[in-house]
C-alpha positions in Angstrom: 59.0 102.4 81.1 60.6 101.1 84.3 61.1 97.6 82.7 63.0 99.3 79.8 65.2 101.3 82.3 65.8 98.2 84.4 66.7 96.1 81.2 69.2 98.7 80.1 70.9 98.8 83.4 71.3 95.2 83.7 72.6 95.1 80.1 75.1 97.9 80.8 76.3 96.3 84.0 76.4 92.9 82.4 78.5 94.2 79.5 81.0 96.1 81.9 81.7 93.0 83.9 85.0 91.4 83.2 85.3 87.9 82.1 88.4 86.0 83.3 90.2 83.3 81.3 90.2 79.7 82.5 91.5 78.7 84.9 89.5 81.4 86.9 91.5 83.2 89.5 90.9 81.9 92.9 92.5 82.1 96.3 94.6 78.8 95.6 95.4 79.8 92.1 95.6 83.6 92.0 96.6 85.8 89.2 100.2 87.0 89.8 101.6 90.1 88.4 105.2 91.5 88.6 105.5 95.2 87.7 108.7 96.7 86.8 109.6 100.2 88.3 112.6 101.5 86.7 111.8 105.3 86.3 111.3 107.8 89.0 109.7 110.4 86.8 106.6 111.4 89.0 104.1 111.2 86.1 105.3 107.7 85.1 105.3 106.3 88.6 101.7 107.5 89.1 100.7 106.0 85.8 102.0 102.8 87.1 100.1 103.2 90.5 96.9 104.1 88.7 97.3 101.0 86.6 97.7 98.9 89.8 94.5 100.4 91.2 92.7 99.6 88.0 93.8 96.1 88.2 92.9 95.7 91.9 89.4 97.0 91.1 88.8 94.1 88.6 90.0 91.3 90.5 88.7 90.0 93.8 91.4 90.7 96.3 91.8 87.0 97.4 92.5 86.0 93.8 95.4 88.4 93.0 99.1 88.9 93.9 100.9 92.0 92.8 104.5 92.8 93.3 106.3 95.9 92.2 110.1 95.6 91.9 111.9 98.7 91.7 115.6 98.9 90.5 117.7 101.5 88.9 116.3 105.1 89.0 112.9 103.6 89.9 114.4 103.1 93.5 114.1 106.8 94.0 110.3 106.6 93.9 110.5 104.5 97.1 112.8 106.9 99.1 111.5 108.9 101.9 112.1 112.2 100.3 110.2 111.4 97.1 106.9 113.2 96.2 104.6 113.1 99.4 101.4 112.3 97.5 103.0 109.5 95.5 104.3 107.9 98.5 100.9 108.1 100.2 99.5 106.3 97.2 102.3 103.5 97.4 101.6 103.0 101.2 97.9 102.7 100.3 98.7 100.0 97.8 100.8 98.3 100.5 97.6 98.1 102.6 96.0 96.2 99.8 98.8 93.7 100.0 100.8 95.0 97.0 104.2 94.1 97.7 107.1 96.5 96.9 110.6 95.2 96.5 113.8 97.2 96.2 117.2 96.4 94.6 120.2 96.4 96.9 122.6 96.6 94.0 121.0 100.0 93.0 121.3 100.9 96.7 124.9 100.0 97.0 125.8 101.9 93.8 124.0 105.1 95.1 125.3 104.5 98.6 121.8 104.4 100.0 120.7 102.5 103.0 117.3 100.9 104.0 116.6 104.0 106.3 116.6 106.2 103.2 113.3 104.4 102.0 109.7 104.0 103.2 108.9 101.2 105.6 107.7 97.7 104.7 109.7 97.5 101.5 111.4 94.0 101.0 114.8 93.9 99.5 116.7 91.6 96.9 120.2 91.7 95.8 119.3 92.3 92.2 115.9 93.7 91.1 116.1 92.6 87.4 117.0 89.0 88.6 113.9 89.0 90.8 111.8 90.0 87.9 113.0 87.0 85.9 112.6 84.6 88.7 109.1 85.8 89.4 108.2 85.3 85.7 109.7 81.9 85.7 107.5 81.0 88.8 104.4 82.1 87.0 104.1 85.8 87.4 103.0 87.8 84.4 105.5 90.7 83.7 104.1 94.1 83.1 105.6 97.5 82.3 102.7 99.8 82.6 104.1 103.0 81.0 
């Protein structure tokens, strides 16, 4: 009986294990993802964050680079006065080396400054252009919702 249970456990865990396409992700050749954040509706933002957590669970941390680029209404999700629980999740992802990038064009249009946003965000002039350039340099573009 013990052998059957052991066999079933091995079979289940073997089946659940992800298989990666060649070339396999490595430290020198990581999977690179760029995720668009263009909506600030709390449910959608949290869906994106949950998707990132799910991705992080599957890949060894040294073989994955994730960048979230916020522009337009998505910039609101990175503001200091946004939903506190969601901001905690964002800051937690930053501790896992997920990079968050904000759009200065949106900030200028809305008359926002860097002090309106959480710490450790990087900024580019045009978020949408940064997404294009990341994809050209090998990042896979994802819209999670």
